[in-house]
N, C-alpha and C positions, 0 to 999 in steps of 0.2 A: 300737378301731383303733390299729396303731402309728404313730404321727408319729417319732419319734425312732432317727437310723439314724446309725449309721454308716457312714464313706466309704473307699474303696481305690484306690489305681491304680496301675496297674506301672508298676517302673520304663521300659520301652520307651515309656509316654507320654508321656517327657520325649527324645525321642530327636535325632535329628543332620537328619533330613527327609529320608535316601536312599529311595528307591522304584527298583520295578523299569528303570524309566526314566532315572533319573538319580544323581547323586553324592549324599553328604550336603551340605549347603549352612550348617548349623550347628555349633558345636563340641559336642563330648561332653562330658555332666555326668558327673560323680563321684557317687558313689554317696552324699556330705556335702551335695551340692547338690540332688540330689533329694530326700532329707531334707529342708532347710530350706525346701524350696519345697511338699511336702505337708503340711508342721506350718504353716504361712503361710498354706494355703489350708486349714486345721481337718480334716485327714483322720486316721483314727487307725490306718489298717493303711498297711501295700505288698505287691505283689507281687510276685512272683521267680519266676524258672526258676532251676532247679536249676544252672546254669553264673554264672549273675547271682549267686547265691547264693556258689558257692565255684566256681571255675575248675576246668575237668575234669583241669587238670596236678598239681593238688594232692592228693597221695597222701589213702587212705582217714586213714592215724592222724593225720594234719591235717586234718581235717573239724570234731572240735570246736574245736579253736581257732580256726577260718577265720570259722565260725558264731559263736564268742563277741564277736571282733571286731564282726563285722556286728550282731550282736544290739543291741552297744553305743552302736554309733552311731546304731540305729533307735528305740534307745528314749532316749536323752541329745534325740532330737526328736518322743521323745512317739509313736512308732509300733512298734506291732507289727507282726511279719510273717502274712499272711492266709493263705498259701497257697503250696505251691512246686509248679510243674512241671516236670515233665523234658521236657527240650528232644530230643524224635525226629523230627526233619524236615530239621534242616541239615549232621550228619552225612553224608557220599560211601556211608556203610556203612548209611545208612536211607534210601537213594534210592529203594529200594521197598517202604518202609512197613520200620517195625522190629517190630512187631506180626505183622504178616503177610504179613512179607517173605517169599521163596519160599526164600533161603539161612539155613540153622536156626543159622549164627553169627551174623549178622543181629537173629535173634530172642533170640537167648543176652545181645547188647550190647544191646538194649535192655530186656532185663527187668533184667540189672545194673544198667542207670541208673536205673533204677524204684528200688531196693534201695537205691541211693546218696540218691537224693531224700529218700524215708523217711527215711534218718539225715539227712537236712540239717535236714527238717521237725522231727523231731523234736530235733535241737539247736537250732534257730530258736522252739520251743514251738508250733508248729502242730501240728495231726492232719488238715491238709486236702491233699489230694495232686489237683489237679487235672488229668485226661489230654484234650488234646486230639489227637484221634488223626488228626494232617493229614496223613500218606501212606499212612494205611491203605484203602488204594480201588485203582482202577486208571487206567491211559490206557484200556488195552482190555479189555474185560471177558472174553478169554477167558485173560490170564494166569496170571489165581489164579481156583479152584475156591473159592467162595462160601459153600460149606456148610462149611470147612476154613475159611477164615479166621473166620467168625460161632466157632466152636470154639476158635479160637487168640487172641482176642479174649478169651473167656469163662475160658481156660486162664491167660492175661495177669491180668486181672482178679483171677482166685480166689490167683494165685501172690503176688500184694501185698498180700490181706489174710492170707494164712495169714503172712508176712512179719511183718508186727508187726499185733498185735491190739487196736491203739489209732486203726491210721488212717483213714482213710476218702478213698475214691475221689469224684469230683466230675467228671464227665465232660462237657466242653464238646462238643456234634456239632458238624457243618456237613457241608452237602450237595456241595463241591466247594471248590477251591482250597486248597491248590496241588494236589491230585490232579482229575482230568477227572470224576472219579465216587468216593462216597468211603462206607467202608459206614457201618452202622449211622447213618445222615444225620440222623437228628431226634432231639426227646426222648426222642419216644415209644419210638422203638427202642432206645434204652440204657435206658430204663425199664424194657423187656420182657426184657433181656439181664438186669439187675441180679437180678432174681427169680429169676434160675437160677445166680446166683454162690453161695459155700457162706456168707458173710454179706448179705441182701441189706440191713438197718440200717444196712452201711456203705458204701453203695452207690445213691451218687443223683448229682445234675446239677447244673452251673453254666450257666446261659442264657445266649446274649450276645444281645442284640435281633439286630445284622444278620445273625445268622447263621440265624435265624429267616426274617428279609426275603427273603434271597438263596433261603429252600426256597419261598416264597410264601404261608408261614403271618406271621400275626400274633404277635408276640412276647406281647403279655399274656394269648393265651388259650395258648401254649408253657407258660408261667408259671403259668397257673392249672389246666393239668394237671400236673406237677408239684408243685404244689402238695397238688391234689386225692390222688397218692401220696404226700406227708408226704416229697418227697425233694428239694424245690429248697433247695440249700444255697449259692446263690448266683450271682450274676447279675453278667454284662458290659454294661455299659445305652452306646448308642452311637445312631447312627442312617444311615440309608441310604440314597442316593437309586437305586430302582430295582435289577432284580435283576442289578447291576451285578458288578464283583470288590468284595470287602472293603473299604468304606469307610471306616470307624471313626471316621466323622462326631461330630461332638459331640451329645450328649443333645438330645435335642428340635428342632435344626436343621433336620431337614426338615418331620417331620409331627410337629407340636406335640399333636394329638389323639391320634396311637398314642402317643407319648409320654405324655401325660395315662392313657390306659389302663393301662399298665404299671402307672404307679405308683399306678395307683387299688386292682389286683387286690393289690399289695405291701402298701397301707395296711389294705385290709381286711382280708388274710389273715393280720395281724400279723407279718408278713415283716419279720424285726428283731430280735422279741422272744427269741430262742432263741440270740442272740449272730450271726446271717447279717448277713454287710454288703452293702452297695450297691457294687462295683465300677464301675469304669470303664475299658472300656477303647476309647481315643481315640488320636487323633492328632493335631497341630497343625499347619495346613497348611504344606505347602509356601516358602509366601510367607512363613511368619511369621521376622521376627527373632531371634535368641537369645536377647535380653531380654526378648522379649514372646510366647514360645511357650509359655507355662506357661496364657495363657486360656481355649484349650480345659478344662481342669479347671476353671476355677475357671468359667465359665459352664456347664456341665454340672452343675457338683453346684448352682449356684443353682438352673438350669430346674428342677433336680428338688425341690428344697424350696422353688421356688413351686408346682409342681404336689400338691405334700405337702398345702401350706394351701388351694389348692382342695378338694383330695380329704377334706381333715376339715371342710371350711364347708361344703360344696355342700349342697343340700337333698336329704337323701335322700326324705323324703316326696313331694314332688314331682314328684323323679325316680319314683318306685315309680306318683304317679297316670297318668305318661304310660306307663307301661310297663303298668298294671292296665286303662286305655282304648285298648291298642296305640297309642296317638299315636307312632308313633316319627316323624312326620314334626320333629310338638312336642318328642320327646325328643331329635332334632339341635337346633334352633334352642337351645334349654336347655344343652343341653352345651358346645357353642358358645359361647352368651352370655356361664357361665361363665371359658369360656378365656379370651372377651374382655373379662373384668374385670366385667360385671353386663349 
């Protein structure tokens, strides 16, 4: 059982607090300050969108120099870059999606952006491209042909895999929001597509806990399913209060038992032993001051580490005895007692 983990967080996790219903409430942090905070909290990696690393107005010929500057800042703070994620949802030209857009020019632009992201990833020393198909869906089902859309998603992945022989795709699936209904809404859907790509060995998933909960599924089961296929190459841990909007609450802050099961499946499956990272995707409460809007990261990391300690120390023989006796009421209290500290 692996109990030693490396942690990462996205630059967006230290954000100024804007939401769909209100403007920013805190100052924007620059990359140096974000790196200082992550270093202080004991993180090893930072997560970046393509334009977090290199603004889109930087010409292709200058990507190398821009990445060298960023990589030095991160390295000076003991941080590597975990992954690059092409941002395919904010540009107005992706209003109908990029990968599955009905407009051919939008689809071409989305592929160009993926290739640029691969170039950035190479410059920053990572082989991980996270694909969140945020607008690859419909508001009304009649707007797109689903069979055509699935083929376009497959073609998109194949084009990325063909562009670079080392890059790996980590798909981060979600059932809805911002689109009403998104294609390939679950881990299982994308894993099925992965086997149809030109290189299934380089096509896997990054599982976000909140996205699983929004689908009405347990994140630990989704992680186990991806582990069963040897395709769990990243996680975004957070929490969620019911089937609402994507809340990105601190890990374990809503359902500690659900969080324990996520940690336990990672520990038991040796997640992290091949370089996999425990990523956090969480937002500070909008009420937090600028000076305190880092505690959500510290809290989530501490909760994860405390649950790792429980998973490492829990009496597995006693656990199994309840299973063997089919005494599930007894097992339930056994788990709860361990979470309560005795």
